[in-house]
ZAMARGU-4260 file (C-alpha; in steps of 0.2 Angstrom, whole numbers, plus 5000, padded with zeros to 4 digits):
<rodrens>
0) 4998/5000/5000 | 5008/5014/4995 | 5001/5032/5001 | 5007/5052/5002 | 5018/5052/5017
5) 5016/5065/5028 | 5028/5075/5040 | 5024/5073/5055 | 5025/5052/5052 | 5043/5055/5050
10) 5050/5050/5066 | 5063/5034/5068 | 5051/5024/5079 | 5041/5020/5063 | 5055/5015/5051
15) 5059/4997/5049 | 5074/4994/5064 | 5085/4976/5070 | 5076/4965/5079 | 5058/4968/5075
20) 5048/4956/5066 | 5047/4968/5051 | 5065/4968/5051 | 5066/4950/5049 | 5050/4951/5036
25) 5060/4963/5026 | 5074/4954/5026 | 5067/4936/5022 | 5057/4945/5006 | 5074/4953/5002
30) 5084/4940/5004 | 5068/4928/4989 | 5074/4941/4978 | 5091/4944/4978 | 5092/4923/4979
35) 5079/4926/4963 | 5086/4941/4955 | 5107/4933/4954 | 5099/4916/4950 | 5092/4920/4935
40) 5104/4933/4930 | 5121/4922/4934 | 5114/4904/4932 | 5123/4902/4912 | 5140/4907/4918
45) 5147/4888/4923 | 5137/4883/4907 | 5147/4896/4894 | 5160/4880/4889 | 5143/4870/4888
50) 5136/4884/4874 | 5152/4884/4867 | 5151/4867/4861 | 5132/4866/4858 | 5134/4881/4848
55) 5151/4882/4842 | 5155/4896/4848 | 5171/4904/4856 | 5176/4908/4874 | 5174/4927/4871
60) 5156/4923/4864 | 5151/4915/4873 | 5151/4926/4887 | 5137/4934/4879 | 5125/4926/4886
65) 5129/4935/4903 | 5135/4951/4896 | 5121/4957/4884 | 5109/4950/4901 | 5121/4964/4910
70) 5121/4978/4898 | 5103/4977/4894 | 5101/4977/4913 | 5112/4993/4916 | 5104/5004/4903
75) 5084/5000/4909 | 5092/5003/4927 | 5094/5022/4925 | 5075/5022/4923 | 5071/5010/4934
80) 5072/5021/4948 | 5061/5032/4940 | 5045/5023/4935 | 5046/5015/4953 | 5045/5031/4961
85) 5029/5032/4949 | 5021/5017/4950 | 5027/5010/4967 | 5043/5000/4975 | 5034/4983/4978
90) 5024/4981/4964 | 5037/4986/4953 | 5048/4974/4962 | 5035/4959/4960 | 5032/4962/4941
95) 5053/4962/4938 | 5053/4944/4948 | 5038/4936/4935 | 5044/4940/4923 | 5059/4938/4925
100) 5056/4918/4930 | 5046/4916/4916 | 5061/4922/4902 | 5074/4910/4910 | 5062/4897/4908
105) 5059/4902/4890 | 5078/4903/4886 | 5076/4882/4891 | 5069/4879/4876 | 5081/4890/4865
110) 5083/4882/4849 | 5098/4891/4842 | 5111/4905/4848 | 5103/4920/4842 | 5086/4916/4849
115) 5094/4911/4867 | 5104/4928/4866 | 5088/4937/4864 | 5080/4932/4878 | 5094/4933/4889
120) 5092/4953/4883 | 5075/4953/4889 | 5081/4945/4904 | 5089/4961/4908 | 5076/4972/4904
125) 5065/4963/4914 | 5078/4963/4932 | 5081/4981/4931 | 5065/4982/4941 | 5073/4975/4955
130) 5090/4979/4961 | 5090/4999/4959 | 5072/4999/4968 | 5077/4986/4983 | 5093/4999/4985
135) 5079/5013/4987 | 5068/5004/4997 | 5079/4999/5012 | 5088/5017/5012 | 5070/5025/5014
140) 5062/5009/5025 | 5075/5007/5038 | 5081/5013/5054 | 5098/5023/5048 | 5105/5012/5061
145) 5099/4998/5054 | 5100/5001/5033 | 5119/4995/5034 | 5115/4977/5040 | 5099/4976/5031
150) 5109/4980/5014 | 5122/4967/5020 | 5109/4952/5022 | 5100/4958/5006 | 5115/4955/4997
155) 5120/4940/5008 | 5103/4935/4999 | 5112/4939/4980 | 5127/4929/4986 | 5115/4913/4989
160) 5105/4917/4972 | 5124/4917/4961 | 5129/4902/4969 | 5114/4892/4968 | 5110/4899/4951
165) 5127/4895/4946 | 5128/4877/4957 | 5112/4869/4950 | 5112/4873/4933 | 5131/4869/4932
170) 5127/4851/4943 | 5112/4847/4932 | 5120/4852/4916 | 5135/4837/4921 | 5118/4826/4924
175) 5105/4831/4912 | 5111/4846/4900 | 5111/4863/4901 | 5092/4867/4897 | 5089/4859/4914
180) 5100/4867/4925 | 5092/4882/4916 | 5073/4879/4919 | 5077/4872/4937 | 5084/4892/4940
185) 5068/4899/4933 | 5056/4889/4942 | 5065/4894/4958 | 5064/4910/4952 | 5045/4908/4952
190) 5044/4903/4969 | 5053/4918/4975 | 5045/4931/4969 | 5030/4921/4977 | 5038/4920/4995
195) 5044/4940/4990 | 5025/4947/4987 | 5020/4938/5002 | 5033/4944/5015 | 5038/4962/5009
200) 5031/4975/5019 | 5021/4988/5011 | 5031/5005/5006 | 5027/5016/5021 | 5037/5033/5016
205) 5038/5032/4997 | 5029/5046/4990 | 5023/5045/4973 | 5030/5057/4959 | 5026/5061/4943
210) 5039/5053/4932 | 5047/5068/4921 | 5061/5070/4910 | 5066/5086/4919 | 5064/5080/4935
215) 5072/5064/4930 | 5088/5074/4925 | 5089/5086/4938 | 5092/5072/4952 | 5104/5064/4941
220) 5112/5080/4939 | 5112/5082/4959 | 5121/5063/4963 | 5134/5070/4950 | 5140/5085/4960
225) 5143/5076/4975 | 5161/5074/4977 | 5159/5057/4982 | 5146/5047/4974 | 5152/5047/4957
230) 5171/5039/4963 | 5157/5025/4971 | 5147/5021/4953 | 5168/5019/4946 | 5171/5008/4963
235) 5155/4996/4959 | 5162/4996/4941 | 5177/4990/4945 | 5172/4979/4957 | 5159/4968/4948
240) 5169/4971/4932 | 5184/4959/4941 | 5174/4949/4949 | 5163/4942/4933 | 5180/4942/4921
245) 5188/4930/4934 | 5171/4920/4936 | 5169/4919/4919 | 5184/4911/4910 | 5187/4899/4927
250) 5177/4886/4919 | 5188/4884/4906 | 5203/4884/4914 | 5199/4871/4927 | 5191/4860/4915
255) 5208/4860/4905 | 5224/4852/4909 | 5231/4851/4923 | 5215/4849/4933 | 5203/4840/4920
260) 5187/4843/4930 | 5170/4838/4923 | 5155/4852/4921 | 5147/4843/4938 | 5162/4847/4948
265) 5166/4864/4941 | 5149/4867/4947 | 5151/4861/4962 | 5167/4873/4964 | 5155/4888/4962
270) 5148/4885/4979 | 5164/4896/4987 | 5150/4909/4982 | 5142/4904/5001 | 5157/4916/5009
275) 5146/4931/5003 | 5133/4927/5012 | 5146/4932/5028 | 5156/4945/5022 | 5142/4955/5018
280) 5136/4955/5033 | 5149/4956/5042 | 5160/4967/5031 | 5144/4981/5031 | 5143/4979/5050
285) 5162/4982/5053 | 5157/4998/5041 | 5147/5005/5050 | 5156/5005/5067 | 5171/5011/5060
290) 5166/5021/5044 | 5164/5015/5026 | 5179/5025/5022 | 5192/5015/5033 | 5187/4997/5029
295) 5181/4999/5009 | 5200/4999/5004 | 5203/4979/5012 | 5189/4973/5000 | 5201/4978/4985
300) 5217/4972/4994 | 5207/4953/4995 | 5202/4952/4980 | 5219/4957/4972 | 5228/4942/4982
305) 5214/4930/4979 | 5215/4933/4960 | 5233/4929/4960 | 5231/4915/4968 | 5221/4907/4957
310) 5237/4907/4945 | 5244/4892/4955 | 5243/4874/4947 | 5239/4869/4962 | 5216/4864/4964
315) 5217/4869/4981 | 5225/4884/4980 | 5216/4889/4966 | 5198/4887/4973 | 5207/4895/4989
320) 5210/4911/4980 | 5192/4909/4972 | 5184/4909/4991 | 5199/4924/4995 | 5190/4934/4981
325) 5174/4932/4982 | 5174/4940/5001 | 5183/4954/4997 | 5168/4957/4983 | 5154/4955/4991
330) 5159/4964/5009 | 5164/4978/4996 | 5150/4979/4986 | 5138/4979/5002 | 5151/4995/5005
335) 5148/5006/4992 | 5131/5003/4988 | 5127/5006/5008 | 5139/5022/5004 | 5127/5027/4991
340) 5109/5028/5001 | 5117/5035/5015 | 5124/5053/5005 | 5110/5053/4988 | 5097/5062/5000
345) 5082/5065/4993 | 5089/5056/4975 | 5092/5041/4982 | 5084/5030/4967 | 5093/5041/4954
350) 5110/5037/4964 | 5105/5018/4968 | 5102/5017/4948 | 5118/5026/4944 | 5128/5015/4953
355) 5121/4998/4948 | 5122/5006/4928 | 5143/5005/4931 | 5140/4992/4943 | 5132/4980/4929
360) 5142/4988/4914 | 5157/4983/4924 | 5151/4964/4920 | 5145/4969/4901 | 5164/4977/4899
365) 5176/4967/4908 | 5165/4954/4907 | 5166/4953/4890 | 5186/4961/4888 | 5191/4948/4899
370) 5187/4935/4887 | 5200/4943/4874 | 5215/4942/4887 | 5208/4926/4889 | 5210/4922/4869
375) 5227/4932/4867 | 5237/4923/4885 | 5226/4912/4891 | 5221/4914/4909 | 5238/4926/4911
380) 5232/4935/4903 | 5215/4937/4915 | 5222/4938/4928 | 5233/4953/4922 | 5217/4962/4918
385) 5207/4958/4932 | 5225/4965/4944 | 5226/4980/4936 | 5207/4985/4937 | 5209/4982/4955
390) 5224/4993/4959 | 5214/5006/4950 | 5198/5003/4962 | 5211/5000/4975 | 5217/5020/4972
395) 5199/5025/4972 | 5198/5018/4989 | 5212/5028/4996 | 5204/5044/4989 | 5187/5040/4996
400) 5197/5038/5013 | 5200/5058/5014 | 5183/5061/5008 | 5176/5075/5019 | 5160/5066/5027
405) 5144/5073/5023 | 5135/5080/5038 | 5116/5079/5037 | 5102/5080/5053 | 5098/5064/5058
410) 5079/5058/5063 | 5083/5056/5079 | 5080/5070/5085 | 5091/5083/5084 | 5108/5071/5081
415) 5119/5072/5067 | 5126/5058/5054 | 5137/5057/5043 | 5138/5047/5029
</rodrens>
């Protein structure tokens, strides 16, 4: 139920706070949303070698099954926040999840490569109605001292969704073929959509606003004038770009000598995604206590170290490196995305859209570019490319460490908070 908000209702006690039934219901709903969104999005990643074999395409072309989705998603998300301002947060997110689940089920029936790419592109369009709006919903509805934890728990669901989608599709593909794997993920997405619809509390702090180009452009301009937000947007590009480049091509490395693993085993290795459920919550909580600027840089150091370890011929060291990379990525994303919401003021939907535009463009551009490095220099080329990206991100994090805090009035009666 989305109603106009009266000023006298803007009190701290009305906002969702950790330890309350509303907080638990919100987290269950957004956990299900993260599970569905990222399972549907990334279920094709362990299947890229299968696509190369069935459709007779190279590694870089096979990666289009993900890069096209994230590219369309990135552009569509620029408008998703504005649309949700007019249509409402919850209704838009529910429609997004249902349509996305149906599109993934249809993609399991694709008869040729172009048809699969078309369905995956439409998936990017339909999925755009959830991630940016979910970030906005949390920023609007949760108490400031709980939004970091809430964002971390949402990203935990995203981590399990990303892991579950990869794991389910990869293992089932090894046993029954890639079509069965994708169909199972699509069905899981529809079940998650039902859970989300039934459990998410209605928006109480949402104010419906007419969708006008002038208003949208004004709010986008406001976010770009902030001294910190544009750099946080770039950090989103680097974080997901580096992460996806590793995951896109690691399957090719593990299927080849000296590992020569089976498709099902490679799918199981993607289970290291599970560490993201811990790191996103823990690092989000830590950043809330110590300050985001003091913690963000550690995520890039962890990702650099993990990427370097994947060069080892030892399978266990490679898996360890992948685990460290994953830990750092989810922690970094949790910190950066919650920081965007705290600095954005009244333009939260547009700031979230811009952050996620850069975030998913990182997946689309760096994920595809990694294939060129893999074709030229094998796995060493991918590591070189990813390492350069992460060093750039680390330099930006060092600059953000010196960013002057944004001081704003708190909703808790006169206190002032920083972002």
